[in-house]
C-alpha positions, 0 to 999 in steps of 0.5 A: 613640719607641715605638709605641702598643700594645693590651694588650687583644690580648696573650692572643689573639696568645699563644693562636694560637702553634702548640703551647702554651708550657710553664707553667713559670718561662719562661711566667711570665716571658712573662707578666710582660713582657706586662703591662710591655710593655702598661705601656710599661715596655719595659726592664724587659720585655726583662729579663723576656724574657731571664729567660724565655729562660735558663729556656726547658725546651721549644723552644715556650717559646723560640719564644714568647719570640722572638716576644715579643721581635719584639713588644717591638722593634717597639713601641719603634720597631726594625724591624730587631730585631723582624725578627731575633727574629721570624726566629729564632723561625721558625727554631726553629719555622715558626710560620704562624698568629700572628694579631692582630698589628696589633691590637698595633701597626699594621703589626706583622702585615706585618713577621711575615708578611714574615719568615714568607713564606719559611717558610710552605707556602701552600695554594691557599685562601691564594693570591691566584694559585696556582701553575701549570705553565708548561714542562717535559718530556714524560714518558718513558714506560718501554718495557716499560709501552709494549710492555704498553700499560699506562696510568692515572692518576697523582696527584702532590703538591709544594711549588713554591718561589718560583723556580717549581721543585718542591722535593725535600722535600714531593714525593710520588707519591699514586697511580701505575698502575704503580711503573715510572711512579715515576722518570719522573714525578720526572724530569718534576717537577723538570724542570718550570718553574712560575709561582710562587704569589702572595700580596698581590703577593709570591712565596711557596712553595706546595703544588700536586696535579697529576694526569696521565692516562698513555697509551701513545704510539701505534707510531711508523713504523720507516722513518721512525725509521731514516731520521731515524737515517741523518740523524743519522749525516750529522750525526755525531750516532751516539748519537742514531742509536743511540737512533732505531734502538733505538726502530725495533727496539722490539716496540711499533712493530711493524716488519716483518722488512725494517724490522728488517733496515734498523735493525740495518744502520744501527745497525752504522753507528752503532757503527762511527761510535762507534769500536765495531767489535766491536758494528758487526761483530755488527749488520752480521752479524745485518743481513745474515743477515736480508736474505739470508734475506729475499731467499731466501724471495723477499720484495721489499725496498725499493731503498734497503735493497738498496743499503745491504746491498749496500754494507755486504756488498761493503765487508766482502768487501773488509775495510772496514767503513766503508761508508756510515759513512766521511766523503764528505771524504777527507784534504785533501793540501797543494800546497806544503809546510806543518809541519802540514797542515789537518785538516777540522773540519765540513762540510754534509751532501752531497745525493746526486743521486737519479738517480745514487744509483738507478743506484749511479753514485759515485766521488770528485771532487777540488777544488782550493782555497785556505785562509786563515789561519782555515781558510776557503775562499776562494771564487775559488780552488774548481775541480774538477780531477777528476770521475767525472761532471759531475753531482757538480761543482756539489754538490762545490763547495758542500760544500767552500765550506762545509767548515771546517778547522783552518789549516795552520801553518809555524813554528807560525803559521797560514798560507794554503795550497792544497789538494786535496780528495777528495770521494766519492759512495758508490754506495748 
């Protein structure tokens, strides 16, 4: 049984469909169909709308037909067919302003709006709850603009989808202090997460305008950056260490000559850790040359920088570029036999006693321990068998206990073995 209709509003509904439909044969068939719907002659109305679609010359003629077919299906009781026809109209043209449908039949407006919602971009005045920034990365300030201390105001517009992400289409930078900000602004916006806008409790696509005040970051402390780079090296993160030393050397951070030497030497260590020995050698040569120049001029350098430079210089003199970069763990030796010896996978950072480092006292401790079939150290088996100084013993046991190995194998199967593990405390 069909739903009740009110013919008087039909002209109003047609009037607010965007873009007037053609005035030819298709439009005449639609007008005939409207009258037939109003008089309850649904089968004849269906035929008239079919003829209207067949004779449609323009896109808006077809849109108009599908809207009226949706109305027809709804008033004769088929919500699903009404939705299908509304969706067809919306796919041809994103109509967002059809009004007065509830005056034709109660509930019809909600059916149309539900289908139109995914296509429509709502503006702030239409929203019950506007889209809002929830989380996202900071803008990556372009290095050149940071050096030149360029800043200002940026304004962007975007469409936020129902998942809270910025849509590719619809994003625009309206204002920016410098074109070099454009790429970082895009990266920041497309990585951001928004709370989507809502209308009547439904998540919707919505347009937003956002302003940003762009101020160049304050200079960072180069020594702090280099110290952080060394921590990253201890954690086997050479790429992070290189990024931190590059920041330390950035002219915007006003590094002193001593800090620049320190940064270049640590940069060389990072390059070596990545296996880029030619770049490491270049950094070591530059850093040591700067170090000798400063000492020749009587510049008072920090003790830790002197120790680092001496360690690298001595190592290079011996033909080994591993000073300060080699793992403190040497290769473990197996007490007994194994087809495949165990291999070190990970270990915690070593805490070098400050007084021993200041006195440049180092050496290698050898620990004996048994590994189980998973490569874990069995705590009761750990014992120091050789040590240059008892001060190192407790720390050596701690790091060996926390180390993880790939297990030894005999006949292809993991096996329990006893190893001797050398741990070196480098004096720099």
